[in-house]
Structure formats: structure tokens, C-alpha cells
C-alpha positions as CSV (number, residue, x, y, z in Angstrom):
1,M,37.1,-166.0,-275.2
2,T,40.8,-166.7,-275.0
3,A,43.0,-164.6,-277.3
4,N,46.5,-163.8,-278.3
5,I,47.2,-160.2,-277.3
6,L,50.3,-158.3,-278.4
7,L,51.2,-155.6,-275.8
8,V,53.4,-152.8,-277.2
9,E,55.0,-151.2,-274.2
10,R,58.4,-149.5,-273.6
11,D,57.9,-149.3,-269.8
12,V,58.6,-152.7,-268.2
13,A,56.9,-151.7,-265.0
14,S,53.7,-150.9,-266.8
15,A,53.9,-154.1,-268.8
16,D,54.2,-156.0,-265.5
17,L,50.9,-154.4,-264.4
18,L,48.9,-154.8,-267.7
19,A,50.0,-158.3,-268.7
20,P,48.9,-160.2,-265.5
21,C,45.5,-158.5,-265.7
22,L,45.0,-159.9,-269.2
23,E,46.5,-163.3,-268.4
24,K,44.2,-163.8,-265.4
25,K,41.4,-163.9,-267.9
26,G,43.1,-166.6,-269.9
27,H,44.6,-164.5,-272.6
28,R,48.1,-165.1,-273.9
29,V,50.2,-161.9,-273.8
30,S,53.3,-161.2,-275.8
31,I,55.3,-157.9,-275.3
32,A,57.0,-155.8,-277.9
33,S,59.0,-152.5,-277.1
34,D,57.8,-150.6,-280.2
35,E,55.8,-150.9,-283.4
36,R,58.7,-152.4,-285.4
37,E,59.2,-155.2,-283.0
38,A,55.4,-155.7,-282.8
39,A,55.2,-156.2,-286.6
40,Q,58.0,-158.7,-286.4
41,Q,56.5,-160.6,-283.5
42,A,53.1,-160.7,-285.1
43,S,54.2,-163.2,-287.8
44,V,54.9,-165.7,-285.0
45,V,52.3,-164.7,-282.3
46,Q,49.4,-164.1,-284.8
47,P,47.7,-161.6,-282.4
48,D,43.9,-161.3,-282.2
49,L,44.3,-157.8,-280.6
50,I,47.0,-155.2,-280.1
51,I,47.2,-153.0,-277.0
52,L,49.5,-150.0,-277.6
53,N,50.5,-148.2,-274.4
54,A,51.6,-144.7,-275.6
55,V,51.9,-143.2,-272.1
56,S,55.7,-143.3,-272.5
57,P,57.1,-140.1,-274.2
58,Q,59.4,-142.3,-276.2
59,L,56.5,-143.8,-278.1
60,D,54.5,-141.8,-280.5
61,G,51.1,-143.5,-280.2
62,P,49.2,-142.2,-283.3
63,K,52.2,-142.8,-285.5
64,A,52.7,-146.3,-284.1
65,C,49.0,-147.0,-284.7
66,R,49.3,-146.0,-288.3
67,T,52.3,-148.2,-288.8
68,L,50.7,-151.2,-287.2
69,R,47.4,-150.6,-289.1
70,Q,49.4,-150.7,-292.4
71,E,51.4,-153.7,-291.5
72,L,48.8,-155.7,-289.7
73,K,45.5,-155.1,-291.4
74,G,42.3,-156.2,-289.7
75,I,43.7,-156.6,-286.2
76,P,41.9,-154.4,-283.6
77,I,44.0,-151.9,-281.7
78,I,43.5,-150.3,-278.2
79,L,45.5,-147.1,-277.7
80,I,46.3,-146.1,-274.2
81,L,47.1,-142.4,-273.6
82,A,48.2,-140.3,-270.6
83,E,45.6,-138.6,-268.4
84,G,44.0,-135.7,-270.3
85,E,46.1,-136.3,-273.4
86,K,44.4,-136.0,-276.8
87,A,45.9,-137.7,-279.9
88,K,47.3,-135.3,-282.5
89,G,46.0,-135.9,-286.0
90,P,44.0,-139.0,-287.2
91,V,44.0,-142.0,-284.9
92,E,43.9,-145.5,-286.4
93,A,43.0,-147.2,-283.1
94,D,39.6,-148.9,-282.6
95,V,39.5,-147.7,-279.0
96,C,41.4,-145.0,-277.1
97,L,41.7,-145.1,-273.3
98,N,43.1,-142.4,-271.1
99,R,44.7,-143.2,-267.9
100,P,43.7,-143.7,-265.1
101,F,41.3,-146.6,-265.8
102,T,40.3,-149.7,-264.0
103,S,41.2,-153.2,-265.0
104,R,37.5,-153.9,-265.5
105,K,37.3,-151.1,-268.0
106,L,40.2,-152.4,-270.0
107,L,38.9,-156.0,-269.9
108,N,35.5,-154.8,-271.1
109,R,37.0,-153.0,-274.1
110,V,39.1,-156.1,-274.8
111,R,36.0,-158.4,-274.6
112,R,34.0,-156.1,-276.9
113,L,36.6,-155.9,-279.6
114,L,37.2,-159.7,-279.5
115,S,33.6,-160.5,-279.8
116,R,32.9,-157.8,-282.4
117,D,33.8,-160.2,-285.3
118,K,32.0,-163.2,-283.8
119,G,29.7,-164.6,-286.5
120,K,31.8,-163.1,-289.3
121,I,31.7,-165.0,-292.5
122,L,35.1,-165.9,-294.1
123,Q,35.2,-166.7,-297.8
124,A,38.0,-168.1,-300.0
125,G,37.5,-169.7,-303.4
126,D,34.3,-171.8,-303.1
127,L,34.6,-172.1,-299.3
128,T,32.5,-170.2,-296.9
129,L,33.2,-170.5,-293.1
130,N,30.7,-169.3,-290.6
131,L,32.6,-168.7,-287.3
132,E,29.4,-168.5,-285.2
133,T,27.9,-171.8,-286.3
134,C,31.3,-173.6,-287.0
135,C,30.0,-174.6,-290.4
136,V,31.9,-174.6,-293.7
137,T,30.2,-174.6,-297.0
138,K,31.8,-175.9,-300.2
139,G,29.6,-175.3,-303.2
140,K,26.2,-176.7,-302.2
141,R,27.6,-179.0,-299.4
142,E,27.7,-177.9,-295.8
143,Y,29.8,-179.5,-293.0
144,T,29.7,-179.0,-289.3
145,L,33.2,-178.6,-287.8
146,T,34.5,-179.2,-284.3
147,P,35.7,-176.1,-282.4
148,K,39.3,-177.1,-283.1
149,E,38.7,-177.7,-286.8
150,C,36.9,-174.4,-287.0
151,K,39.7,-172.5,-285.3
152,L,42.3,-174.2,-287.5
153,L,40.5,-173.4,-290.7
154,E,39.9,-169.9,-289.6
155,I,43.6,-169.4,-289.1
156,F,44.3,-170.8,-292.5
157,M,41.7,-168.7,-294.2
158,R,42.9,-165.5,-292.6
159,N,46.5,-166.2,-293.8
160,P,46.1,-167.3,-297.5
161,G,49.4,-168.1,-299.2
162,K,51.3,-167.9,-296.0
163,V,53.3,-170.9,-294.7
164,L,52.2,-171.5,-291.1
165,S,54.6,-173.6,-289.0
166,R,53.6,-176.4,-286.7
167,K,54.7,-174.3,-283.8
168,V,52.4,-171.5,-284.6
169,L,49.5,-173.8,-285.3
170,M,50.0,-175.8,-282.1
171,R,50.2,-172.6,-280.1
172,R,47.2,-170.9,-281.7
173,V,44.8,-173.9,-281.7
174,W,46.0,-176.1,-278.8
175,N,47.7,-173.5,-276.6
176,T,50.9,-175.5,-276.3
177,E,54.5,-175.1,-277.1
178,Y,55.1,-178.8,-277.0
179,L,56.2,-180.1,-280.4
180,G,57.2,-183.7,-279.4
181,D,54.0,-185.1,-281.0
182,T,52.1,-183.0,-283.5
183,R,50.0,-185.9,-284.9
184,T,46.9,-184.3,-283.5
185,L,47.5,-181.4,-285.9
186,D,48.0,-183.8,-288.8
187,V,44.8,-185.6,-287.9
188,H,42.8,-182.4,-287.8
189,V,44.2,-181.3,-291.2
190,C,43.3,-184.7,-292.6
191,W,39.7,-184.2,-291.3
192,L,39.5,-180.8,-292.8
193,R,40.8,-182.0,-296.2
194,K,38.0,-184.6,-296.3
195,K,35.5,-181.8,-296.0
196,I,36.9,-179.1,-298.2
197,E,38.9,-180.9,-300.8
198,D,37.5,-182.5,-303.9
199,N,40.2,-185.2,-303.6
200,P,41.8,-185.2,-300.1
201,N,44.8,-187.2,-301.5
202,Y,45.6,-184.3,-303.8
203,P,44.8,-181.2,-301.8
204,V,44.3,-177.9,-303.5
205,Y,43.5,-175.7,-300.4
206,L,45.6,-177.3,-297.6
207,R,49.1,-177.8,-298.9
208,T,51.8,-179.6,-296.8
209,V,55.1,-177.7,-296.6
210,R,57.5,-180.5,-295.7
211,G,59.6,-179.9,-292.6
212,V,57.7,-176.7,-291.8
213,G,53.9,-177.0,-291.6
214,Y,51.1,-176.1,-293.9
215,R,50.0,-173.4,-296.4
216,F,46.4,-172.5,-297.3
217,Q,46.3,-171.8,-301.0
218,V,43.2,-170.3,-302.8
219,P,43.0,-172.0,-306.2
220,K,42.9,-169.7,-309.2
221,E,39.7,-169.5,-311.1
222,D,39.6,-171.0,-314.6
């Protein structure tokens, strides 16, 4: 499973060791120097997982975890601590790893966290998306989605009310920075609208934001 991973790391040398290990497995890695920069980057990167390397004395791991947990709810966090170190106070991380550890151990933890939510059901309005079967249900109607349609709808449903740029969507779904031709994005949105909208010509869920991208809007109940 390929994922967007946000690595919070003050030490450039350590980042140069961790990032390649993750990238070799196909993951896309972005690096932030602290929790504030991580929160800012997250709006663009849309991480599936955060790795917080708190070995540096300049970074308070537990505090940074709490900040990220408040700002970025629902994103799993791996906290890396120094050898023999124990976190002081409550830790908001999903997994704590003490150095030294092997690349295999880190990758195993990453894989488990990323697969933990597989099969999770997302709901918004009268839509229900099953991530395991790639099926979306609207009322009593069920539609099978392509993997790209499923990923695109998942991103929309996890970010209700938020304007998502074409750049973010192309990166997350098609793993590309190329914006010369985004017709494939528009085509996939059109396909989704035919399945989830009562009238695709007057969309309620998938709204176009001209010049920017799209916004997933959950309609208010009457």
C-alpha cells in the first residue's frame, strides 16, 4: 500500500536515513522540521501517516504528538524515542519505537498502521463508502467504483467542506505533479457524480470551485 508519509525531523542526517527506507517501499515522504511546520504541510500533503522522530533534544516528542493529534485528527502517529528513553506523561502516538531498530521493524509498524483502517466504512449524508470492496451506497442503490474513483471519493469524504486543489488531488490519486492536463480528474469527478448525485448536472455533493478544484459538501438534512 503506497501512502503519503509526513516525517517530522529536525536532524537532516536522520531524515536522510529514514526517508529513503520508506521511499524504497513506494511511499511518498515529505519532511517537516517541527510540529507547526508539519501542521502547515499537512493541508497540502494530506498525509496518511506521521512519523515523529523525537531523538533530537530540540524536539519534545510527547508535546509535539499532542499538538499534531489536536490539529490532525485521525492520522496515525509513530513516535521515535532515544534508546532507553520513556515518554513523560501521556503519549498520543499510536506506536512508540526506541532506537536502535531495524528498517524492517519500522516498515512493519508502518504497514500495520496503514492497513489498520482497511475496510473502514465512511459515511456522509446518504452516502456510504466501503473502502475494502470499493462500493458506494446511496440510499438503496449500490455502485462499484474503480480503484481511482474509490480513492478520489475517499479523499473527498475525509475532507468535507474543504476546497481541494487540482494539484492535491492529482498528487494523491495519480501520484503526479503534472498539471498540464487534468482532464482525467474532471472525467473521474463526472463519473462519481453520475453515481452519487440525484442530478449530475446540479451536483450537491461534489461542487466545482472554479480556478481551484473541488469541494465535497454534505447536504443539510431537511
